[in-house]
gemmi code that builds the backbone of each chain (N, CA, C; Angstrom):
import gemmi

chains = {
    "A": [
        ("MET", (6.521, 61.048, -4.305), (7.146, 60.544, -3.056), (6.145, 60.664, -1.904)),
        ("SER", (5.847, 59.556, -1.228), (4.881, 59.596, -0.129), (5.528, 60.267, 1.084)),
        ("PRO", (4.683, 60.717, 2.058), (5.257, 61.389, 3.240), (6.262, 60.503, 3.962)),
        ("GLU", (6.022, 59.160, 3.916), (6.930, 58.252, 4.622), (8.302, 58.198, 3.955)),
        ("GLU", (8.317, 58.531, 2.609), (9.566, 58.368, 1.870), (10.383, 59.653, 1.768)),
        ("ARG", (9.835, 60.778, 2.288), (10.533, 62.044, 2.100), (11.903, 62.021, 2.787)),
        ("ALA", (12.817, 62.769, 2.194), (14.171, 62.806, 2.755), (14.155, 63.580, 4.072)),
        ("PRO", (14.924, 63.147, 5.081), (14.942, 63.894, 6.345), (15.547, 65.288, 6.159)),
        ("THR", (15.028, 66.250, 6.925), (15.572, 67.608, 6.839), (16.926, 67.643, 7.560)),
        ("ARG", (17.612, 68.774, 7.416), (18.923, 68.914, 8.058), (18.782, 68.846, 9.584)),
        ("ASP", (17.702, 69.493, 10.097), (17.472, 69.478, 11.553), (17.191, 68.070, 12.053)),
        ("GLU", (16.430, 67.297, 11.255), (16.123, 65.914, 11.665), (17.402, 65.080, 11.713)),
        ("LEU", (18.262, 65.271, 10.705), (19.532, 64.533, 10.673), (20.402, 64.914, 11.877)),
        ("LEU", (20.373, 66.236, 12.173), (21.157, 66.746, 13.298), (20.644, 66.144, 14.611)),
        ("ALA", (19.305, 66.093, 14.751), (18.704, 65.525, 15.963), (19.043, 64.035, 16.085)),
        ("MET", (19.043, 63.315, 14.952), (19.396, 61.883, 14.971), (20.842, 61.709, 15.445)),
        ("ALA", (21.726, 62.548, 14.877), (23.142, 62.444, 15.247), (23.327, 62.759, 16.731)),
        ("TYR", (22.575, 63.758, 17.220), (22.686, 64.124, 18.642), (22.179, 62.984, 19.526)),
        ("ALA", (21.010, 62.425, 19.142), (20.417, 61.331, 19.939), (21.336, 60.111, 19.978)),
        ("ASP", (22.081, 59.902, 18.889), (22.992, 58.743, 18.836), (24.370, 59.052, 19.423)),
        ("GLY", (24.556, 60.285, 19.904), (25.837, 60.660, 20.517), (26.959, 60.784, 19.501)),
        ("GLU", (26.604, 61.180, 18.256), (27.615, 61.231, 17.206), (28.161, 62.638, 16.942)),
        ("LEU", (27.604, 63.649, 17.616), (28.100, 65.020, 17.398), (29.345, 65.265, 18.246)),
        ("ASP", (30.279, 66.074, 17.733), (31.426, 66.421, 18.571), (30.981, 67.455, 19.616)),
        ("ASP", (31.856, 67.774, 20.565), (31.469, 68.620, 21.701), (30.888, 69.968, 21.274)),
        ("ALA", (31.551, 70.625, 20.312), (31.114, 71.964, 19.888), (29.740, 71.889, 19.227)),
        ("ALA", (29.549, 70.905, 18.339), (28.269, 70.761, 17.635), (27.164, 70.394, 18.623)),
        ("ALA", (27.506, 69.549, 19.614), (26.505, 69.140, 20.615), (26.079, 70.349, 21.450)),
        ("ARG", (27.062, 71.198, 21.826), (26.732, 72.390, 22.628), (25.840, 73.339, 21.838)),
        ("GLU", (26.163, 73.493, 20.540), (25.365, 74.373, 19.672), (23.935, 73.843, 19.550)),
        ("PHE", (23.816, 72.512, 19.419), (22.491, 71.889, 19.296), (21.702, 72.071, 20.593)),
        ("GLU", (22.376, 71.916, 21.750), (21.699, 72.069, 23.046), (21.201, 73.507, 23.235)),
        ("ALA", (21.992, 74.478, 22.730), (21.559, 75.883, 22.821), (20.297, 76.088, 21.982)),
        ("ARG", (20.260, 75.442, 20.818), (19.067, 75.554, 19.967), (17.857, 74.878, 20.620)),
        ("LEU", (18.109, 73.777, 21.342), (17.008, 73.058, 22.004), (16.267, 73.966, 22.980)),
        ("GLU", (17.028, 74.836, 23.645), (16.405, 75.728, 24.632), (15.529, 76.779, 23.961)),
        ("ARG", (15.896, 77.128, 22.709), (15.135, 78.176, 22.003), (14.002, 77.605, 21.153)),
        ("GLU", (14.146, 76.352, 20.688), (13.201, 75.819, 19.700), (12.481, 74.572, 20.236)),
        ("PRO", (11.245, 74.744, 20.752), (10.501, 73.601, 21.303), (10.273, 72.487, 20.273)),
        ("ALA", (10.098, 72.844, 18.996), (9.828, 71.822, 17.961), (11.010, 70.864, 17.841)),
        ("LEU", (12.208, 71.410, 18.004), (13.418, 70.582, 17.918), (13.473, 69.628, 19.124)),
        ("GLY", (13.036, 70.123, 20.283), (12.986, 69.301, 21.493), (12.021, 68.144, 21.318)),
        ("ARG", (10.873, 68.430, 20.691), (9.876, 67.365, 20.468), (10.424, 66.325, 19.486)),
        ("GLU", (11.129, 66.803, 18.471), (11.734, 65.899, 17.487), (12.714, 64.951, 18.190)),
        ("LEU", (13.528, 65.525, 19.087), (14.514, 64.727, 19.825), (13.818, 63.710, 20.741)),
        ("ALA", (12.734, 64.147, 21.402), (11.992, 63.234, 22.287), (11.432, 62.063, 21.489)),
        ("GLU", (10.930, 62.340, 20.268), (10.386, 61.262, 19.420), (11.478, 60.272, 19.034)),
        ("LEU", (12.662, 60.800, 18.707), (13.772, 59.918, 18.324), (14.196, 59.046, 19.502)),
        ("ARG", (14.242, 59.649, 20.701), (14.634, 58.874, 21.883), (13.581, 57.823, 22.193)),
        ("GLN", (12.318, 58.187, 21.927), (11.226, 57.231, 22.146), (11.410, 56.022, 21.230)),
        ("LEU", (11.811, 56.273, 19.977), (12.065, 55.174, 19.033), (13.169, 54.263, 19.555)),
        ("ALA", (14.213, 54.888, 20.116), (15.336, 54.097, 20.645), (14.862, 53.222, 21.795)),
        ("VAL", (14.001, 53.796, 22.655), (13.481, 53.037, 23.804), (12.651, 51.864, 23.295)),
        ("LEU", (11.780, 52.128, 22.294), (10.922, 51.068, 21.772), (11.749, 49.993, 21.075)),
        ("ALA", (12.785, 50.421, 20.345), (13.615, 49.452, 19.621), (14.301, 48.494, 20.586)),
        ("ARG", (14.632, 49.015, 21.789), (15.318, 48.182, 22.770), (14.379, 47.095, 23.323)),
        ("ARG", (13.094, 47.289, 23.112), (12.126, 46.424, 23.769), (11.454, 45.446, 22.819)),
        ("ILE", (12.099, 45.173, 21.666), (11.487, 44.227, 20.729), (11.692, 42.815, 21.250)),
        ("THR", (10.685, 42.327, 21.941), (10.730, 40.974, 22.500), (9.356, 40.346, 22.278)),
        ("PRO", (9.280, 39.022, 22.252), (7.966, 38.396, 22.083), (7.027, 38.819, 23.213)),
        ("THR", (5.768, 39.136, 22.889), (4.853, 39.585, 23.941), (4.278, 38.377, 24.677)),
        ("GLU", (4.013, 38.600, 25.918), (3.425, 37.539, 26.742), (1.978, 37.319, 26.318)),
        ("PRO", (1.443, 36.106, 26.468), (0.022, 35.893, 26.169), (-0.876, 36.828, 26.983)),
        ("ALA", (-0.479, 37.104, 28.231), (-1.326, 37.952, 29.089), (-1.466, 39.364, 28.522)),
        ("ASP", (-0.432, 39.831, 27.792), (-0.487, 41.184, 27.227), (-1.679, 41.363, 26.293)),
        ("HIS", (-1.947, 40.306, 25.470), (-3.074, 40.401, 24.534), (-4.382, 40.593, 25.290)),
        ("GLU", (-4.525, 39.873, 26.384), (-5.774, 39.919, 27.138), (-5.936, 41.287, 27.818)),
        ("TRP", (-4.829, 41.831, 28.315), (-4.890, 43.169, 28.931), (-5.317, 44.198, 27.893)),
        ("ARG", (-4.726, 44.091, 26.676), (-5.066, 45.050, 25.610), (-6.537, 44.926, 25.237)),
        ("ARG", (-7.053, 43.667, 25.158), (-8.449, 43.445, 24.793), (-9.373, 44.024, 25.864)),
        ("LEU", (-8.971, 43.824, 27.115), (-9.765, 44.375, 28.221), (-9.822, 45.896, 28.149)),
        ("GLU", (-8.645, 46.494, 27.896), (-8.600, 47.962, 27.854), (-9.423, 48.514, 26.698)),
        ("ALA", (-9.549, 47.751, 25.611), (-10.315, 48.214, 24.448), (-11.819, 48.092, 24.670)),
        ("GLU", (-12.233, 47.287, 25.643), (-13.666, 47.110, 25.900), (-14.260, 48.364, 26.519)),
        ("TRP", (-15.474, 48.723, 26.041), (-16.113, 49.944, 26.526), (-16.370, 49.856, 28.032)),
        ("LEU", (-16.861, 48.693, 28.463), (-17.220, 48.548, 29.878), (-16.007, 48.778, 30.778)),
        ("HIS", (-14.842, 48.264, 30.338), (-13.636, 48.385, 31.165), (-13.080, 49.821, 31.126)),
        ("GLY", (-12.773, 50.287, 29.887), (-12.168, 51.630, 29.731), (-13.126, 52.729, 30.151)),
        ("GLY", (-14.365, 52.675, 29.605), (-15.369, 53.704, 29.909), (-15.756, 53.682, 31.376)),
        ("GLY", (-15.879, 52.460, 31.912), (-16.254, 52.322, 33.321), (-15.196, 52.914, 34.236)),
        ("GLN", (-13.931, 52.677, 33.898), (-12.845, 53.229, 34.719), (-12.860, 54.757, 34.689)),
        ("LYS", (-13.088, 55.304, 33.450), (-13.129, 56.777, 33.330), (-14.301, 57.341, 34.124)),
        ("LEU", (-15.476, 56.668, 34.011), (-16.655, 57.137, 34.733), (-16.406, 57.088, 36.243)),
        ("GLY", (-15.817, 55.975, 36.702), (-15.538, 55.822, 38.129), (-14.608, 56.916, 38.641)),
        ("LEU", (-13.550, 57.177, 37.870), (-12.583, 58.200, 38.295), (-13.204, 59.597, 38.248)),
        ("THR", (-14.057, 59.839, 37.222), (-14.711, 61.153, 37.124), (-15.631, 61.361, 38.324)),
        ("LEU", (-16.424, 60.327, 38.662), (-17.329, 60.440, 39.814), (-16.546, 60.710, 41.097)),
        ("LEU", (-15.404, 60.005, 41.208), (-14.560, 60.174, 42.394), (-14.013, 61.606, 42.476)),
        ("ALA", (-13.580, 62.136, 41.316), (-13.016, 63.500, 41.277), (-14.099, 64.527, 41.597)),
        ("VAL", (-15.307, 64.339, 41.003), (-16.415, 65.271, 41.258), (-16.778, 65.237, 42.740)),
        ("SER", (-16.819, 64.022, 43.296), (-17.163, 63.876, 44.710), (-16.125, 64.563, 45.599)),
        ("ALA", (-14.835, 64.378, 45.275), (-13.772, 64.990, 46.079), (-13.855, 66.516, 46.014)),
        ("LEU", (-14.073, 67.046, 44.789), (-14.177, 68.501, 44.626), (-15.406, 69.043, 45.355)),
        ("GLY", (-16.525, 68.306, 45.229), (-17.770, 68.724, 45.884), (-17.611, 68.739, 47.397)),
        ("LEU", (-16.994, 67.667, 47.924), (-16.781, 67.591, 49.378), (-15.876, 68.730, 49.855)),
        ("PHE", (-14.836, 69.006, 49.056), (-13.897, 70.079, 49.391), (-14.640, 71.427, 49.443)),
        ("ALA", (-15.459, 71.679, 48.409), (-16.206, 72.941, 48.348), (-17.189, 73.029, 49.524)),
        ("ALA", (-17.870, 71.899, 49.832), (-18.841, 71.886, 50.930), (-18.153, 72.155, 52.270)),
        ("LEU", (-16.980, 71.537, 52.451), (-16.229, 71.749, 53.700), (-15.819, 73.213, 53.847)),
        ("MET", (-15.378, 73.817, 52.721), (-14.991, 75.234, 52.746), (-16.194, 76.104, 53.098)),
        ("TRP", (-17.354, 75.759, 52.486), (-18.576, 76.532, 52.746), (-18.961, 76.425, 54.225)),
        ("LEU", (-18.905, 75.173, 54.746), (-19.233, 74.963, 56.166), (-18.307, 75.769, 57.073)),
        ("LEU", (-17.024, 75.759, 56.706), (-16.022, 76.465, 57.504), (-16.311, 77.964, 57.551)),
        ("PHE", (-16.579, 78.536, 56.353), (-16.757, 79.991, 56.306), (-18.119, 80.430, 56.840)),
        ("ALA", (-19.129, 79.497, 56.804), (-20.457, 79.841, 57.334), (-20.535, 79.621, 58.843)),
        ("SER", (-19.493, 78.965, 59.412), (-19.528, 78.631, 60.844), (-19.185, 79.849, 61.705)),
        ("ALA", (-19.324, 79.638, 63.010), (-19.054, 80.742, 63.941), (-17.611, 80.693, 64.460)),
        ("LEU", (-16.732, 79.980, 63.726), (-15.327, 79.869, 64.161), (-14.634, 81.234, 64.095)),
        ("PRO", (-13.589, 81.436, 64.908), (-12.875, 82.729, 64.864), (-12.350, 83.018, 63.456)),
        ("ILE", (-12.288, 84.284, 63.098), (-11.880, 84.703, 61.748), (-10.466, 84.226, 61.399)),
        ("ALA", (-9.582, 84.162, 62.432), (-8.192, 83.742, 62.177), (-8.157, 82.307, 61.636)),
        ("ILE", (-8.981, 81.428, 62.218), (-9.014, 80.025, 61.762), (-9.517, 79.965, 60.325)),
        ("LYS", (-10.541, 80.781, 60.017), (-11.078, 80.798, 58.649), (-10.011, 81.261, 57.654)),
        ("VAL", (-9.284, 82.295, 58.041), (-8.254, 82.851, 57.137), (-7.148, 81.825, 56.893)),
        ("PHE", (-6.658, 81.189, 57.978), (-5.546, 80.229, 57.811), (-5.995, 78.980, 57.045)),
        ("ALA", (-7.225, 78.521, 57.342), (-7.740, 77.343, 56.615), (-7.912, 77.683, 55.140)),
        ("GLY", (-8.417, 78.868, 54.869), (-8.587, 79.308, 53.469), (-7.254, 79.424, 52.762)),
        ("ALA", (-6.247, 79.970, 53.474), (-4.906, 80.112, 52.871), (-4.314, 78.734, 52.571)),
        ("GLY", (-4.504, 77.788, 53.503), (-3.983, 76.429, 53.297), (-4.631, 75.773, 52.087)),
        ("ALA", (-5.968, 75.920, 51.982), (-6.686, 75.319, 50.853), (-6.240, 75.952, 49.540)),
        ("ALA", (-6.078, 77.279, 49.549), (-5.650, 77.975, 48.328), (-4.242, 77.534, 47.940)),
        ("GLY", (-3.375, 77.360, 48.946), (-2.000, 76.912, 48.672), (-1.987, 75.542, 48.041)),
        ("MET", (-2.819, 74.621, 48.592), (-2.882, 73.262, 48.045), (-3.371, 73.280, 46.607)),
        ("LEU", (-4.405, 74.075, 46.356), (-4.954, 74.164, 44.996), (-3.914, 74.729, 44.028)),
        ("LEU", (-3.196, 75.763, 44.476), (-2.176, 76.394, 43.626), (-1.082, 75.387, 43.270)),
        ("LEU", (-0.627, 74.618, 44.288), (0.422, 73.617, 44.038), (-0.060, 72.549, 43.061)),
        ("LEU", (-1.330, 72.152, 43.218), (-1.890, 71.135, 42.321), (-1.951, 71.664, 40.885)),
        ("VAL", (-2.429, 72.896, 40.737), (-2.528, 73.493, 39.393), (-1.139, 73.606, 38.764)),
        ("LEU", (-0.137, 74.021, 39.558), (1.229, 74.162, 39.024), (1.817, 72.809, 38.618)),
        ("ALA", (1.516, 71.757, 39.437), (2.016, 70.415, 39.104), (1.394, 69.926, 37.800)),
        ("ILE", (0.086, 70.167, 37.632), (-0.590, 69.748, 36.384), (-0.014, 70.517, 35.199)),
        ("ARG", (0.225, 71.826, 35.398), (0.779, 72.659, 34.317), (2.168, 72.170, 33.916)),
        ("ALA", (2.999, 71.855, 34.928), (4.365, 71.391, 34.634), (4.320, 70.056, 33.886)),
        ("ARG", (3.402, 69.176, 34.296), (3.297, 67.873, 33.624), (2.862, 68.041, 32.172)),
        ("ARG", (1.876, 68.916, 31.953), (1.387, 69.148, 30.580), (2.482, 69.724, 29.699)),
        ("ARG", (3.315, 70.591, 30.283), (4.395, 71.211, 29.494), (5.496, 70.224, 29.143)),
        ("THR", (5.799, 69.294, 30.078), (6.939, 68.401, 29.852), (6.543, 67.084, 29.177)),
        ("LEU", (5.242, 66.768, 29.182), (4.788, 65.480, 28.636), (5.231, 65.238, 27.182)),
        ("PRO", (5.141, 66.245, 26.267), (5.552, 65.975, 24.875), (7.029, 65.608, 24.745)),
        ("TYR", (7.836, 65.919, 25.757), (9.285, 65.642, 25.681), (9.666, 64.373, 26.444)),
        ("ASP", (8.661, 63.663, 26.960), (8.944, 62.477, 27.781), (8.758, 61.208, 26.951)),
        ("PRO", (9.846, 60.582, 26.470), (9.680, 59.410, 25.614), (9.302, 58.157, 26.391)),
        ("TYR", (9.343, 58.211, 27.713), (9.171, 56.989, 28.504), (7.713, 56.629, 28.766)),
        ("THR", (6.797, 57.552, 28.419), (5.375, 57.256, 28.654), (4.872, 56.185, 27.690)),
        ("GLN", (5.635, 55.919, 26.616), (5.205, 54.904, 25.637), (5.749, 53.516, 25.960)),
        ("VAL", (6.513, 53.387, 27.041), (7.064, 52.076, 27.400), (5.913, 51.142, 27.774)),
        ("LYS", (5.934, 49.928, 27.182), (4.860, 48.961, 27.452), (5.070, 48.304, 28.817)),
        ("ARG", (4.041, 47.579, 29.266), (4.174, 46.873, 30.524), (5.390, 45.951, 30.500)),
    ],
    "B": [
        ("MET", (26.221, 50.989, 21.931), (26.681, 50.820, 23.314), (26.292, 49.421, 23.807)),
        ("ILE", (27.291, 48.659, 24.220), (27.013, 47.311, 24.732), (26.798, 47.401, 26.247)),
        ("LEU", (25.732, 46.766, 26.719), (25.482, 46.712, 28.160), (25.596, 45.254, 28.591)),
        ("ALA", (26.413, 44.998, 29.585), (26.593, 43.607, 30.019), (26.564, 43.523, 31.531)),
        ("THR", (25.940, 42.475, 32.032), (25.945, 42.267, 33.484), (27.196, 41.486, 33.898)),
        ("THR", (27.906, 40.963, 32.909), (29.167, 40.266, 33.190), (30.305, 41.287, 33.256)),
        ("ASP", (31.500, 40.876, 33.742), (32.582, 41.864, 33.838), (33.476, 41.884, 32.594)),
        ("SER", (33.069, 41.161, 31.556), (33.781, 41.246, 30.276), (32.753, 41.083, 29.160)),
        ("VAL", (33.184, 41.401, 27.941), (32.290, 41.278, 26.791), (32.848, 40.199, 25.879)),
        ("HIS", (32.013, 39.228, 25.564), (32.470, 38.109, 24.745), (32.934, 38.615, 23.377)),
        ("GLY", (34.109, 38.175, 22.955), (34.621, 38.546, 21.629), (35.321, 39.893, 21.607)),
        ("ALA", (35.499, 40.510, 22.760), (36.186, 41.807, 22.807), (37.053, 41.866, 24.069)),
        ("GLU", (38.061, 42.718, 23.990), (38.972, 42.837, 25.133), (38.836, 44.235, 25.749)),
        ("VAL", (38.750, 44.289, 27.057), (38.672, 45.591, 27.731), (40.070, 46.204, 27.737)),
        ("ILE", (40.214, 47.375, 27.073), (41.545, 47.991, 27.007), (41.679, 49.190, 27.951)),
        ("GLU", (40.528, 49.711, 28.403), (40.607, 50.846, 29.336), (39.353, 50.902, 30.192)),
        ("THR", (39.554, 51.092, 31.485), (38.406, 51.265, 32.383), (38.208, 52.760, 32.607)),
        ("LEU", (37.022, 53.254, 32.294), (36.791, 54.701, 32.363), (36.137, 55.124, 33.676)),
        ("GLY", (35.576, 54.161, 34.387), (35.015, 54.492, 35.700), (33.532, 54.204, 35.822)),
        ("LEU", (33.010, 54.538, 37.001), (31.604, 54.262, 37.318), (30.679, 55.192, 36.535)),
        ("VAL", (29.633, 54.622, 35.987), (28.574, 55.444, 35.391), (27.248, 55.015, 36.011)),
        ("CYS", (26.363, 55.974, 36.196), (25.062, 55.606, 36.757), (23.973, 56.532, 36.227)),
        ("GLY", (22.768, 56.054, 36.291), (21.612, 56.852, 35.894), (20.488, 56.523, 36.844)),
        ("SER", (19.781, 57.540, 37.301), (18.696, 57.254, 38.243), (17.456, 58.051, 37.893)),
        ("THR", (16.345, 57.614, 38.385), (15.090, 58.337, 38.173), (14.097, 58.004, 39.282)),
        ("VAL", (13.206, 58.912, 39.515), (12.078, 58.678, 40.431), (10.831, 59.069, 39.656)),
        ("ARG", (9.993, 58.107, 39.365), (8.799, 58.401, 38.571), (7.543, 58.052, 39.369)),
        ("ALA", (6.494, 58.843, 39.169), (5.239, 58.607, 39.890), (4.086, 58.463, 38.900)),
        ("ARG", (3.102, 57.687, 39.277), (1.873, 57.622, 38.490), (0.920, 58.648, 39.081)),
        ("HIS", (-0.097, 59.031, 38.294), (-1.046, 59.990, 38.873), (-2.037, 59.270, 39.790)),
        ("ILE", (-2.734, 60.056, 40.568), (-3.563, 59.486, 41.644), (-4.667, 58.565, 41.116)),
        ("GLY", (-5.146, 58.826, 39.895), (-6.183, 57.969, 39.295), (-5.697, 56.536, 39.172)),
        ("LYS", (-4.437, 56.371, 38.735), (-3.870, 55.023, 38.593), (-3.664, 54.377, 39.963)),
        ("ASP", (-3.323, 55.197, 40.943), (-3.165, 54.671, 42.305), (-4.485, 54.119, 42.830)),
        ("VAL", (-5.567, 54.827, 42.528), (-6.898, 54.371, 42.979), (-7.201, 53.012, 42.351)),
        ("GLN", (-6.904, 52.891, 41.022), (-7.165, 51.614, 40.341), (-6.285, 50.498, 40.912)),
        ("ALA", (-5.054, 50.855, 41.280), (-4.148, 49.847, 41.853), (-4.669, 49.371, 43.213)),
        ("VAL", (-5.245, 50.297, 43.988), (-5.819, 49.916, 45.292), (-6.959, 48.923, 45.076)),
        ("MET", (-7.790, 49.179, 44.047), (-8.892, 48.259, 43.727), (-8.342, 46.883, 43.353)),
        ("GLN", (-7.256, 46.883, 42.577), (-6.640, 45.626, 42.154), (-6.137, 44.839, 43.362)),
        ("ASN", (-5.736, 45.568, 44.398), (-5.256, 44.926, 45.632), (-6.305, 44.011, 46.248)),
        ("PHE", (-7.587, 44.362, 46.051), (-8.659, 43.546, 46.640), (-8.751, 42.172, 45.988)),
        ("VAL", (-8.423, 42.121, 44.678), (-8.667, 40.873, 43.941), (-7.387, 40.117, 43.598)),
        ("GLY", (-6.237, 40.746, 43.813), (-4.962, 40.080, 43.540), (-4.571, 40.155, 42.080)),
        ("GLY", (-3.471, 39.491, 41.735), (-2.991, 39.484, 40.348), (-2.058, 40.634, 40.038)),
        ("GLU", (-1.669, 40.709, 38.771), (-0.726, 41.752, 38.356), (-1.382, 43.129, 38.387)),
        ("ILE", (-0.607, 44.134, 38.768), (-1.081, 45.519, 38.712), (-0.385, 46.167, 37.515)),
        ("PRO", (-1.041, 46.154, 36.338), (-0.347, 46.575, 35.112), (0.150, 48.020, 35.153)),
        ("HIS", (-0.572, 48.905, 35.847), (-0.136, 50.311, 35.901), (1.211, 50.429, 36.603)),
        ("TYR", (1.413, 49.627, 37.640), (2.684, 49.689, 38.354), (3.794, 48.972, 37.576)),
        ("THR", (3.413, 47.906, 36.839), (4.408, 47.222, 36.011), (4.935, 48.192, 34.955)),
        ("LYS", (3.996, 48.969, 34.368), (4.379, 49.952, 33.350), (5.267, 51.039, 33.957)),
        ("LEU", (4.904, 51.459, 35.166), (5.690, 52.485, 35.859), (7.136, 52.012, 36.059)),
        ("LEU", (7.283, 50.751, 36.453), (8.619, 50.180, 36.661), (9.385, 50.129, 35.340)),
        ("GLY", (8.682, 49.769, 34.247), (9.302, 49.722, 32.912), (9.793, 51.097, 32.490)),
        ("GLU", (8.976, 52.128, 32.711), (9.364, 53.501, 32.353), (10.618, 53.919, 33.127)),
        ("ALA", (10.606, 53.615, 34.428), (11.736, 54.007, 35.282), (13.011, 53.288, 34.853)),
        ("ARG", (12.884, 51.995, 34.531), (14.058, 51.217, 34.127), (14.661, 51.787, 32.845)),
        ("GLU", (13.795, 52.102, 31.847), (14.310, 52.628, 30.575), (14.972, 53.991, 30.767)),
        ("GLN", (14.365, 54.836, 31.592), (14.919, 56.182, 31.795), (16.257, 56.122, 32.528)),
        ("ALA", (16.337, 55.276, 33.552), (17.597, 55.141, 34.298), (18.695, 54.601, 33.380)),
        ("LEU", (18.304, 53.642, 32.551), (19.250, 53.047, 31.601), (19.766, 54.107, 30.623)),
        ("ASP", (18.853, 54.919, 30.095), (19.249, 55.951, 29.127), (20.184, 56.979, 29.765)),
        ("ARG", (19.915, 57.325, 31.017), (20.781, 58.307, 31.683), (22.169, 57.731, 31.915)),
        ("MET", (22.224, 56.442, 32.242), (23.525, 55.796, 32.430), (24.278, 55.734, 31.099)),
        ("ILE", (23.558, 55.393, 30.020), (24.192, 55.321, 28.691), (24.715, 56.701, 28.279)),
        ("ASP", (23.944, 57.751, 28.568), (24.395, 59.124, 28.248), (25.728, 59.420, 28.925)),
        ("GLN", (25.833, 59.021, 30.207), (27.090, 59.255, 30.946), (28.241, 58.484, 30.323)),
        ("ALA", (27.965, 57.233, 29.936), (29.008, 56.393, 29.348), (29.460, 56.980, 28.016)),
        ("ARG", (28.493, 57.455, 27.221), (28.827, 58.069, 25.923), (29.704, 59.299, 26.117)),
        ("ALA", (29.356, 60.087, 27.129), (30.121, 61.313, 27.390), (31.573, 60.990, 27.735)),
        ("LEU", (31.810, 59.803, 28.308), (33.188, 59.395, 28.635), (33.879, 58.749, 27.441)),
        ("GLY", (33.132, 58.535, 26.356), (33.698, 57.886, 25.170), (33.774, 56.377, 25.300)),
        ("ALA", (32.867, 55.789, 26.096), (32.908, 54.334, 26.330), (32.303, 53.552, 25.168)),
        ("ASP", (32.756, 52.306, 25.022), (32.165, 51.395, 24.038), (31.137, 50.484, 24.702)),
        ("ALA", (31.295, 50.283, 26.013), (30.405, 49.349, 26.712), (30.312, 49.710, 28.192)),
        ("VAL", (29.248, 49.221, 28.812), (29.134, 49.304, 30.277), (29.079, 47.860, 30.769)),
        ("VAL", (30.044, 47.485, 31.580), (30.078, 46.104, 32.090), (29.700, 46.081, 33.576)),
        ("THR", (29.466, 44.896, 34.081), (29.029, 44.684, 35.472), (27.840, 45.599, 35.802)),
        ("MET", (26.928, 45.694, 34.845), (25.784, 46.589, 35.027), (24.763, 45.991, 36.000)),
        ("ARG", (24.216, 46.846, 36.848), (23.234, 46.387, 37.839), (22.087, 47.398, 37.938)),
        ("PHE", (20.945, 46.912, 38.400), (19.844, 47.811, 38.753), (19.697, 47.788, 40.268)),
        ("SER", (19.318, 48.919, 40.800), (19.091, 48.979, 42.235), (17.894, 49.890, 42.504)),
        ("THR", (17.224, 49.665, 43.599), (16.101, 50.548, 43.931), (16.408, 51.299, 45.222)),
        ("ALA", (15.789, 52.425, 45.365), (15.998, 53.237, 46.566), (14.627, 53.634, 47.108)),
        ("GLU", (14.574, 54.060, 48.346), (13.300, 54.463, 48.956), (13.378, 55.962, 49.232)),
        ("ILE", (12.696, 56.747, 48.396), (12.737, 58.196, 48.583), (11.329, 58.734, 48.837)),
        ("ALA", (10.397, 58.340, 47.974), (9.047, 58.886, 48.100), (8.017, 57.764, 48.073)),
        ("THR", (6.965, 57.913, 48.852), (5.888, 56.921, 48.859), (5.087, 57.056, 47.566)),
        ("GLY", (4.747, 55.918, 46.988), (3.920, 55.943, 45.776), (4.706, 56.253, 44.528)),
        ("ALA", (6.051, 56.279, 44.625), (6.867, 56.549, 43.443), (7.795, 55.364, 43.212)),
        ("CYS", (8.294, 55.282, 41.983), (9.185, 54.178, 41.629), (10.600, 54.742, 41.484)),
        ("GLU", (11.494, 54.291, 42.352), (12.864, 54.814, 42.321), (13.795, 53.734, 41.790)),
        ("LEU", (14.612, 54.091, 40.828), (15.476, 53.095, 40.219), (16.831, 53.688, 39.867)),
        ("VAL", (17.890, 52.919, 40.121), (19.243, 53.333, 39.759), (19.848, 52.241, 38.881)),
        ("ALA", (20.431, 52.652, 37.748), (21.181, 51.710, 36.905), (22.640, 52.137, 36.984)),
        ("TYR", (23.540, 51.196, 37.252), (24.948, 51.578, 37.337), (25.847, 50.460, 36.807)),
        ("GLY", (27.050, 50.847, 36.444), (28.000, 49.874, 35.908), (29.346, 50.545, 35.677)),
        ("THR", (30.254, 49.804, 35.057), (31.586, 50.336, 34.784), (31.739, 50.592, 33.291)),
        ("ALA", (32.057, 51.847, 32.942), (32.236, 52.204, 31.530), (33.634, 51.764, 31.087)),
        ("VAL", (33.698, 51.109, 29.944), (35.008, 50.628, 29.445), (35.147, 50.893, 27.947)),
        ("LYS", (36.422, 50.895, 27.514), (36.710, 50.936, 26.090), (37.081, 49.526, 25.664)),
        ("LEU", (36.688, 49.142, 24.457), (36.912, 47.763, 24.007), (37.788, 47.705, 22.762)),
        ("ARG", (38.497, 46.591, 22.637), (39.139, 46.284, 21.357), (38.494, 44.993, 20.871)),
        ("ARG", (37.914, 45.065, 19.664), (37.232, 43.883, 19.116), (38.247, 42.812, 18.747)),
        ("GLY", (37.949, 41.566, 19.146), (38.861, 40.482, 18.865), (38.741, 39.927, 17.441)),
    ],
}
model = gemmi.Model(1)
for chain_id, residues in chains.items():
    chain = gemmi.Chain(chain_id)
    for i, (resn, *xyz) in enumerate(residues, 1):
        res = gemmi.Residue()
        res.name, res.seqid = resn, gemmi.SeqId(i, " ")
        for name, pos in zip(("N", "CA", "C"), xyz):
            atom = gemmi.Atom()
            atom.name, atom.element = name, gemmi.Element(name[0])
            atom.pos, atom.b_iso = gemmi.Position(*pos), 0.0
            res.add_atom(atom)
        chain.add_residue(res)
    model.add_chain(chain)
structure = gemmi.Structure()
structure.add_model(model)
structure.setup_entities()
């Protein structure tokens, strides 16, 4: 039996029934309690919901879609965009660091340096937390696979 | 679950109106995509990153509305509409709403 042909496990069947709204209230509550404890079950559910989203979108593709896909597959387009964004990010980080250095090396009053430093640290902390939250929730988000 | 923009479903009779159901979402793209969209603004044409963002928001709002309808035991959502709201700059806000009903198949 190939991996594609294997019988679904009990948990997979349970997740399918939950995603289709076929569980009764008690079974649904029990499944939701398990979702909070078992991340693998959450990922399984996200994959099933992603399938439902994709199934809803079976429509003939526009001619323009093919050209967009071909463009994205080209090294110059995809690689160039990544290079451009990387250069932009490096430049922004470098400018930020240089501005901080200028600020702390200047003869400005210590209070201004402290508050500016606290503001910069706060912004960085919020950015890091936002990236962390996105990375944690991304595997459970079935909508990132929606096509144009 | 049948979704219809009409106030009835062809071939079925509405036997019970369960009430308003809605689903909403606010989704944002990351700043890298925004930069690319700004570049696209210079040359015109479709901005595929934003089209995709709108597609994601529409599907998520729809799923949340369907979840609400299922919880009420509905067979269909009729008079379904999409609406947009203005909450955050650079984000896509979308609301899907309609009336959840029970049907008897004709």
